[in-house]
C-alpha positions, 0 to 999 in steps of 0.5 A: 881462507886467509884474507890478505891485507890491502891498503889497511883493510882485509879483503874477503876471500872465498873458495869457489868464489868466481870463475873470473878470478882463475888464472889464464890457462897455459895454452892462452898464456903461451899464445900471448907470449908467442905473439909478443915478437916483432912489430905489427900494425896497430889498431886491429890491422895485425895478422892475428886480428885478421884471422879472428873473423874467419876463425869465428865464422868457421866456429859459428858456421856462417859469416861472423863480425867480431869486435874484441872488448876487454869486459862483458860489461863493455860487450853488453853495452856495445851490443845493446847500444847497436840495436837500441836507439835513445828512445828504445827499451830493452826487454830483459829479466829483472835479475839480468847482469845488465840490470843488476851489475853493469852500472847502466851500461846499456842505457849509456851506450844506447844514448838514453835507452831503458830496460823493461824488466820481466820476471821468471823462475830461475831467472829465465823469461818464458815465451808467455811472459814476453808475449804478454809484456809486449802486448801490454807495452804497446808496439808502435805507441808513440807515448811509450819507448819503442820496443827495440830489443830483448836480452837473454842470458845463456846460461842465466844468472842462476846457472840455468840454460834455455833449451834451443826450443825455448830460445827459438820461441822467444826469438820468434816472438821478438822478431815478429814484434820488430825487436832484435835479439841480444844474447849475454854469453858470459858462460855460453861455453858452459851452456853449450857443453850442457846442451850438447849443441853446436855454437851455431845451434845455440846462437843464430840458428836459434834467432840470436842477432848479436851476442857477447861472447865470454871467454875470460871466465873460461881461461883468457885474460880480459878477452871478450867479443861482441859478435853479430851475424847481421852486416847492418849491426856490424856497420854500426858497431864498427864506429861505436867500437872505436868511439867507445875506446875499445879499438886497442892499439895493440889488439893482437894481444886480445886477438891471439887469446881469442884464436887460442881459445877456439884452437883445439876446442880449448873452450869446450875442454875448459867448460867441460871440466868446470861443469864436472867440478860443479857436478862433484860439488853438487853430489857431495852436497846432496849427501847432507841433510838439510841442504836446499839447492835453489836452482837446477845445476846445469853449468858450473854454478851451485846456489844452495842453503846450507845447514850450520853443521855443514858450514862449521865442518867446512870452516874447520877445514879452512873452506869459506864460501861466498854468502849469496842472497837467494831471493825467496829462500833467504841467505845462502851461498853461491859456489862457482867452479872453474876449469882449474879448481884445486883437486885438494879443495874439492876433496876437502869439500867432499870430506866435509860433506861426508862428515855431517848427518847424511840425507835421507831424502831422494835426489831431486832429478832437476838437480841431479847433476850436469851433462858433460858432452 
């Protein structure tokens, strides 16, 4: 793919690079245009923002307190800051986005809190790992930072989901130790589609206290939300949200997007399409010899090692993929599909895969595809 010039330097562009880069979907853009009439009261006192709380309460089947933010980093930082004191620590996976890609936002918003890093296959934390880490940390030990929260990512940075029973086991251990539970839901919609559960079952019914609800990757324009079901957490977030500069004067433009995202199950349609596109890409890769898929493909992401014959076949069709360090496996590629992937790009990708030596290995059932409920 051609690389445009910017300030005298070339910017690398890739196919299936990131769902962050997709356009705003038509329904959301229409909602933005529709709300752009007349004068509304500023700072979230408008008619659209007034409907956000009730809409998400219906969505989650219980009272939800909603705080719109423009980015996932802001959401994660605020959410974790609300449940982590300056002397507290957050237990999370060592590959979590809050660790690797958010410039210390949780430490900043908590006023000095830290993160205790855990390991686990496919970037998941097991119940056994968490229980052992809490025991070693020492709950209530004044010489250690207070164990305050656990942050789980659904789906993980490897595109793998926690099953509800896994989530429930983790949150039960956390709550018993006095920790609050945060969920990074940047791709929560894709995970819910894969699991075939309700938003309630994926969150508070599984023990989640506060979550970052991602929508930007699935069709909106800079509209995420911190959502909690706990009135005390909501009270703290009310002041933190304003002090952090996220109580926007023209909040209606963010709120209109969030309302549109829920309307008519747009969130589900878009996530289902993204997952289906990932299934097509995976199935194409599985036809090629010497392709190694690094993680089970359960949402809209594929991580794989590709043979030179395939990368050359892709290059000949002007398809360039984003290199990705697959720790433990070596240099590979990350492909992220979206609700609006070009049908021509996917067809060309399948054509390239079909042009190389076919695989003689049986399909790995863990990587056979994604569920699209």
